[in-house]
C-alpha positions as CSV (number, residue, x, y, z in Angstrom):
1,M,166.0,127.3,141.4
2,A,166.4,130.8,142.8
3,V,163.8,132.8,140.9
4,G,161.5,132.1,138.0
5,C,162.1,129.1,135.9
6,G,165.6,129.8,134.6
7,G,167.7,129.2,137.7
8,R,169.8,131.7,139.7
9,R,170.5,135.1,138.2
10,R,173.0,137.8,139.3
11,T,172.7,141.5,138.7
12,T,175.0,144.3,138.0
13,G,172.9,147.2,139.4
14,A,169.6,148.3,140.7
15,A,167.9,148.8,137.3
16,I,169.0,145.4,136.1
17,A,167.9,143.9,139.4
18,V,164.4,145.3,138.9
19,L,164.1,144.0,135.4
20,T,165.4,140.5,136.4
21,L,163.0,140.4,139.3
22,V,160.1,141.4,137.0
23,A,160.9,138.6,134.7
24,A,161.2,136.2,137.7
25,V,157.8,137.3,139.1
26,M,156.1,136.9,135.7
27,A,157.7,133.5,135.1
28,A,156.7,132.3,138.6
29,G,153.1,133.5,138.2
30,A,152.8,131.9,134.8
31,G,154.3,128.6,135.9
32,C,156.7,128.6,132.9
33,S,158.5,125.4,131.9
34,G,160.7,126.4,129.0
35,G,163.3,129.1,128.1
36,D,161.3,130.9,125.4
37,G,157.7,130.1,126.5
38,A,156.9,128.4,123.2
39,S,156.5,124.7,122.4
40,S,158.9,123.0,120.0
41,D,156.3,122.7,117.2
42,E,155.2,126.4,117.2
43,G,157.8,127.5,114.8
44,K,159.6,130.8,114.5
45,G,156.3,132.8,114.3
46,G,154.9,131.2,117.4
47,K,158.1,131.8,119.3
48,A,158.2,135.4,118.2
49,K,154.6,136.0,119.3
50,A,155.2,134.3,122.7
51,G,158.4,136.3,123.2
52,A,156.5,139.6,122.4
53,E,153.7,138.7,124.8
54,K,156.2,137.8,127.5
55,A,158.0,141.1,127.0
56,E,154.7,143.0,127.2
57,K,153.8,141.3,130.4
58,A,157.2,142.1,131.9
59,E,156.9,145.7,130.9
60,R,153.5,145.9,132.6
61,Q,154.8,144.3,135.7
62,Q,157.8,146.6,135.8
63,S,155.6,149.5,136.6
64,R,154.4,147.8,139.7
65,V,157.9,147.0,141.1
66,R,159.2,149.4,143.8
67,L,162.5,149.1,145.5
68,I,162.3,149.7,149.2
69,G,165.0,151.4,151.3
70,D,168.5,150.3,150.2
71,G,167.0,147.8,147.7
72,S,167.2,144.8,149.9
73,T,163.5,144.3,149.4
74,A,161.0,145.4,146.7
75,Y,157.3,145.6,146.3
76,T,156.4,143.4,143.3
77,G,152.6,143.1,143.7
78,R,150.6,140.4,145.3
79,Q,152.3,137.1,146.0
80,P,152.0,134.5,143.3
81,R,150.2,131.2,143.6
82,Q,147.9,132.0,146.5
83,P,144.7,130.0,147.0
84,K,141.4,131.7,147.4
85,A,139.7,131.5,150.8
86,A,135.9,131.1,150.7
87,R,133.4,130.4,153.4
88,L,132.1,126.9,154.0
89,A,128.7,126.3,152.5
90,P,126.0,125.0,154.8
91,G,126.7,121.4,155.8
92,E,130.1,121.4,153.9
93,T,132.9,119.3,155.3
94,P,135.8,121.5,156.4
95,P,139.1,121.0,154.4
96,Q,141.8,119.0,156.1
97,F,144.6,121.5,156.4
98,V,148.2,120.5,157.2
99,V,150.9,123.2,158.0
100,F,154.5,122.3,157.7
101,S,156.9,124.9,159.2
102,W,160.6,125.3,159.7
103,D,162.3,127.1,162.6
104,G,165.4,129.1,161.7
105,A,165.2,128.6,158.0
106,G,168.8,129.2,156.9
107,E,170.7,127.4,154.1
108,D,173.9,125.9,155.5
109,G,176.1,123.1,154.2
110,N,173.3,120.6,154.7
111,E,171.3,122.3,152.0
112,L,168.0,121.4,153.7
113,F,166.3,124.7,152.9
114,S,166.7,124.0,149.1
115,R,165.8,120.4,149.6
116,F,162.5,121.1,151.1
117,R,161.7,123.9,148.7
118,Q,162.0,121.4,146.0
119,V,159.9,118.9,148.0
120,G,157.2,121.5,148.4
121,E,157.2,122.2,144.7
122,K,157.1,118.5,143.8
123,Y,154.2,117.6,146.1
124,D,152.2,120.9,145.9
125,A,152.9,121.9,149.5
126,D,153.1,125.5,150.6
127,M,154.9,125.9,153.9
128,T,156.0,128.5,156.4
129,Y,159.7,129.3,156.8
130,F,160.4,131.0,160.1
131,L,163.5,133.0,159.3
132,S,166.0,133.9,162.1
133,G,166.9,137.5,161.3
134,L,170.5,136.9,162.3
135,Y,170.8,134.6,159.3
136,L,171.0,137.7,157.1
137,L,173.4,139.6,159.3
138,P,177.1,139.1,158.8
139,E,179.1,138.4,161.9
140,S,181.3,141.4,161.2
141,E,178.1,143.5,161.7
142,R,176.9,141.6,164.8
143,T,177.0,144.6,167.2
144,T,174.2,146.2,165.2
145,Y,171.9,143.6,166.9
146,R,170.9,144.8,170.4
147,P,169.2,141.8,172.1
148,P,167.1,142.6,175.1
149,G,169.0,142.2,178.3
150,R,172.2,141.1,176.5
151,T,175.3,142.7,175.2
152,P,175.3,143.9,171.6
153,G,175.8,141.1,169.1
154,E,175.3,138.3,171.6
155,S,173.4,135.3,170.3
156,D,172.8,131.7,171.3
157,I,172.8,130.6,167.7
158,G,175.7,131.1,165.3
159,Y,176.0,133.7,162.6
160,L,176.2,132.4,159.0
161,K,179.1,132.7,156.7
162,D,178.8,135.1,153.8
163,E,178.2,132.3,151.3
164,N,175.5,130.8,153.5
165,I,173.8,134.2,153.8
166,E,173.8,134.5,150.0
167,A,172.4,131.0,149.7
168,T,169.7,131.8,152.2
169,L,168.7,134.8,150.3
170,E,168.4,132.7,147.2
171,Q,166.0,130.3,148.9
172,L,163.9,133.0,150.4
173,R,163.3,134.6,147.0
174,A,162.4,131.2,145.5
175,V,160.0,130.0,148.2
176,W,158.1,133.3,148.3
177,L,157.7,133.1,144.5
178,D,156.6,129.5,144.8
179,G,153.8,130.6,147.2
180,S,155.2,129.8,150.6
181,E,155.4,132.2,153.6
182,I,158.4,133.9,155.3
183,G,157.6,134.2,159.0
184,T,160.0,134.9,161.8
185,H,161.9,132.9,164.5
186,F,163.1,136.2,165.8
187,N,166.9,136.6,166.3
188,G,169.2,135.5,169.1
189,H,167.3,132.4,170.2
190,F,167.6,133.0,174.0
191,C,165.8,130.4,176.1
192,G,164.9,130.3,179.7
193,S,164.1,132.9,182.4
194,E,167.2,134.9,181.3
195,G,165.9,134.9,177.8
196,V,162.6,135.1,176.0
197,A,160.7,133.6,178.9
198,G,161.4,136.7,180.9
199,W,161.0,139.3,178.1
200,S,158.6,142.2,178.5
201,V,156.2,143.3,175.7
202,E,158.7,146.1,174.9
203,D,161.5,143.5,174.7
204,W,159.5,141.5,172.2
205,R,158.6,144.6,170.1
206,S,162.3,145.4,169.9
207,E,163.2,141.9,168.8
208,I,160.4,142.0,166.1
209,D,161.5,145.4,164.8
210,Q,165.1,144.2,164.6
211,A,164.1,141.1,162.8
212,K,162.4,143.2,160.2
213,W,165.3,145.6,160.0
214,M,167.8,142.8,159.2
215,V,165.6,141.6,156.3
216,R,165.1,145.1,155.0
217,N,168.8,146.1,155.2
218,W,170.9,143.1,154.2
219,K,172.4,144.9,151.2
220,T,173.8,147.6,153.6
221,T,175.1,145.1,156.2
222,T,176.5,142.5,153.7
223,G,177.6,144.7,150.9
224,F,176.0,142.3,148.4
225,D,175.0,145.1,146.0
226,D,174.9,142.9,143.0
227,L,172.2,140.5,144.3
228,E,168.5,140.8,143.5
229,P,166.2,142.2,146.2
230,L,163.8,140.0,148.0
231,P,160.5,140.4,146.1
232,F,158.3,141.5,149.0
233,D,157.9,144.2,151.6
234,Y,158.7,142.4,154.8
235,E,157.0,145.1,156.9
236,K,153.7,143.9,155.3
237,E,154.5,140.3,154.6
238,L,155.6,139.4,158.2
239,V,152.4,138.4,159.9
240,G,153.5,135.7,162.4
241,G,156.2,133.7,164.0
242,R,157.3,131.1,166.5
243,A,159.3,131.9,169.7
244,P,162.5,130.1,170.5
245,C,161.9,127.1,172.8
246,L,158.2,127.9,172.7
247,E,158.6,130.3,175.6
248,G,157.4,133.8,176.5
249,Q,154.1,133.6,174.6
250,E,152.0,135.7,176.9
251,N,153.9,138.9,176.3
252,L,154.8,137.9,172.8
253,L,151.1,137.8,171.9
254,K,150.6,141.4,173.2
255,A,153.6,142.6,171.2
256,A,152.5,140.6,168.2
257,A,149.1,142.3,168.3
258,E,150.7,145.7,168.5
259,E,153.0,144.8,165.5
260,G,150.1,143.8,163.4
261,F,150.8,140.0,163.5
262,R,147.8,137.8,162.5
263,Y,148.9,134.6,164.2
264,D,151.5,133.1,166.6
265,S,152.6,129.4,166.7
266,S,154.6,129.4,170.0
267,G,152.2,127.5,172.1
268,N,151.6,123.9,173.3
269,G,148.2,122.6,172.4
270,L,145.9,119.8,171.2
271,Q,144.5,118.8,167.8
272,V,141.5,121.1,168.0
273,W,140.4,124.2,166.0
274,P,142.3,127.3,167.0
275,E,141.0,130.5,168.6
276,K,142.3,134.1,168.9
277,R,144.1,135.5,171.9
278,E,144.9,139.2,172.2
279,G,143.3,139.5,168.7
280,V,145.9,137.1,167.2
281,W,145.3,133.6,166.0
282,D,146.9,131.2,168.5
283,I,147.9,128.2,166.4
284,P,150.1,126.0,168.6
285,L,152.1,122.9,168.0
286,Q,150.0,119.9,169.0
287,S,150.3,116.7,171.1
288,V,150.4,113.8,168.8
289,P,150.9,110.0,169.2
290,V,154.3,108.4,169.6
291,P,153.9,104.8,168.3
292,G,155.0,102.2,170.8
293,R,154.9,104.6,173.7
294,S,152.2,105.4,176.3
295,F,152.5,109.1,175.9
296,E,152.1,111.8,173.3
297,T,154.6,114.5,172.4
298,L,154.5,117.8,170.5
299,S,154.3,117.7,166.8
300,M,158.0,118.9,166.3
301,D,161.1,117.0,165.3
302,Y,163.0,118.1,168.4
303,N,160.4,116.7,170.7
304,F,160.5,113.3,169.0
305,Y,164.3,113.6,169.3
306,V,164.5,114.3,173.1
307,N,162.0,111.5,173.7
308,G,164.3,109.0,171.9
309,A,161.9,108.3,169.0
310,D,163.3,107.2,165.7
311,G,162.4,108.5,162.3
312,D,159.8,105.8,161.7
313,Q,158.0,106.7,164.9
314,M,157.9,110.3,164.0
315,R,156.5,109.5,160.5
316,D,153.9,107.1,161.8
317,G,153.0,109.4,164.7
318,L,152.3,112.3,162.4
319,L,150.3,110.1,160.1
320,A,148.3,108.8,163.0
321,A,147.7,112.4,164.1
322,F,146.5,113.2,160.6
323,D,144.1,110.2,160.5
324,R,142.8,111.2,163.9
325,A,141.9,114.7,162.6
326,H,140.8,113.7,159.1
327,D,138.4,111.1,160.4
328,G,137.4,113.2,163.4
329,N,137.1,117.0,164.0
330,R,139.1,118.0,160.9
331,A,141.3,120.3,163.0
332,P,144.4,121.6,161.1
333,L,147.5,119.4,161.7
334,I,150.4,121.7,162.7
335,V,154.0,120.3,162.2
336,G,157.2,122.0,163.3
337,N,160.7,121.2,162.1
338,H,164.3,122.4,162.0
339,F,166.8,122.2,159.2
340,A,168.9,119.9,161.4
341,D,170.4,116.4,160.9
342,W,169.4,115.0,164.3
343,N,169.5,111.2,164.4
344,D,171.5,111.1,161.1
345,G,168.7,113.0,159.3
346,A,166.0,110.5,160.2
347,Y,163.5,113.3,161.2
348,V,163.8,115.3,158.0
349,D,163.4,112.1,156.0
350,A,160.3,111.3,158.1
351,V,158.9,114.8,157.3
352,E,159.5,114.3,153.6
353,E,157.7,111.0,153.7
354,V,154.7,112.6,155.4
355,I,154.6,115.4,152.8
356,K,154.8,112.8,150.0
357,E,152.0,110.8,151.6
358,L,149.6,113.5,152.5
359,C,149.9,116.6,150.3
360,P,149.0,115.1,146.9
361,R,145.6,113.9,148.3
362,D,142.6,115.6,146.8
363,D,141.0,116.5,150.1
364,V,144.1,117.7,151.8
365,R,145.5,121.2,151.7
366,C,149.2,121.7,152.6
367,V,149.3,125.4,153.4
368,S,151.3,128.1,155.1
369,F,150.1,129.6,158.3
370,R,149.2,132.8,156.4
371,Q,147.0,130.8,154.1
372,L,145.4,129.0,157.0
373,V,144.5,132.3,158.8
374,D,143.2,133.7,155.5
375,W,140.7,130.8,155.5
376,L,139.9,131.2,159.2
377,D,139.3,134.9,158.7
378,A,136.9,134.1,155.8
379,Q,134.6,131.9,157.9
380,D,131.6,132.9,159.8
381,P,132.6,133.2,163.5
382,A,129.6,131.1,164.5
383,V,130.9,128.2,162.3
384,L,134.4,128.4,163.9
385,E,132.8,128.5,167.4
386,K,130.9,125.3,166.6
387,L,134.0,123.6,165.2
388,R,135.8,124.4,168.5
389,T,133.2,122.4,170.4
390,L,134.7,119.2,168.9
391,G,137.4,117.5,171.0
392,V,140.5,115.7,169.7
393,G,139.5,113.1,167.1
394,E,135.8,113.7,167.8
395,Q,133.5,113.2,164.9
396,P,130.5,115.5,164.5
397,E,127.3,113.9,165.7
398,G,125.2,113.0,162.7
399,G,128.0,113.8,160.2
400,W,129.1,117.1,158.8
401,A,126.0,117.9,156.8
402,A,123.9,117.7,160.0
403,F,126.5,119.3,162.2
404,L,127.0,122.4,160.1
405,H,123.5,122.5,158.6
406,G,122.0,126.0,158.5
407,T,125.4,127.8,158.7
408,P,125.8,130.8,156.5
409,A,126.4,130.2,152.9
410,A,129.7,130.7,151.2
411,D,130.6,134.1,150.1
412,E,130.3,134.5,146.4
413,T,133.4,136.5,146.2
414,A,136.4,134.8,147.8
415,R,138.6,137.0,150.0
């Protein structure tokens, strides 16, 4: 599925692109399941009425669509399928949030992007896809990228082939319409002191601005004039990211604040409630158990890989981390992944099993980082401060009703 409910669509020009995009947005927002929007027993009259209503909705939506720049992106209204964020009521147990995220987020021959988009749709899991900007830049245009401290076009990750850029665009459209988030993994993936660890605030700002530019100008750089625009304004939609190799966060946070980011997930931390640094929510990856080992590792597939853990150990380690939070301080569980086939795909299989196990549960919310910070921002600061007094796996003394008794009541109007 690329957009809406009817599969992938191609366009022949900007006007048709807008109309197709309108239909896709309306279909996604309505959660359609059939080609004509009418059940089989409605008859011709019912189908005609449903078709007229759909056309009327599409016409209303069309007035809200605005192409941006060269038409690579478009403003189409608020993102569909977003949960409402309300304050906790006094004594209410916090939700158990789980955030699954993907570094790089490109669709190559392994087709893992499309696989996990479908997994998310099946198990009601919104996720965050950290796009590497270079995955929308053809190698023939590589010198338009000016990495800090490097020669134009240099990158420590490869450029995608044209067909993979096109496939990545297809998935980006689809996951956004499904309700997931498009964050950034920046561009050239330079690690170490010669890379992001040594970058200044200005270097980070340049990298962020170039990541935005690549998303907002892919029609110019690729020449894919017949493809639909991405259905969002990336200048506004981009509110967070994760640094390559989890390095350089100190200056990144300062740059992120200047760029209007709301969160960063580049740190190393514990399973406790997050706090803000430089005015930005610092939501790190977390130390989690490695079954059969005497140590913990970060909640990312790569860290299980370098520690020689198999897929079962990653699955069981993440589930143990979930239980520790769910039965304890209810801190959000943060999971990082790559679209990679390390260990013969054992880790992506493990992640799918964890999603299947956790996300359908009634008291679990599998959300994007953006949705998580929406909830955090909706809470009373005194409540969050109290939640942060709980250590890893620590249960509130006297239970949640006593621990959060007397906290401000929930807002009647959700933000």
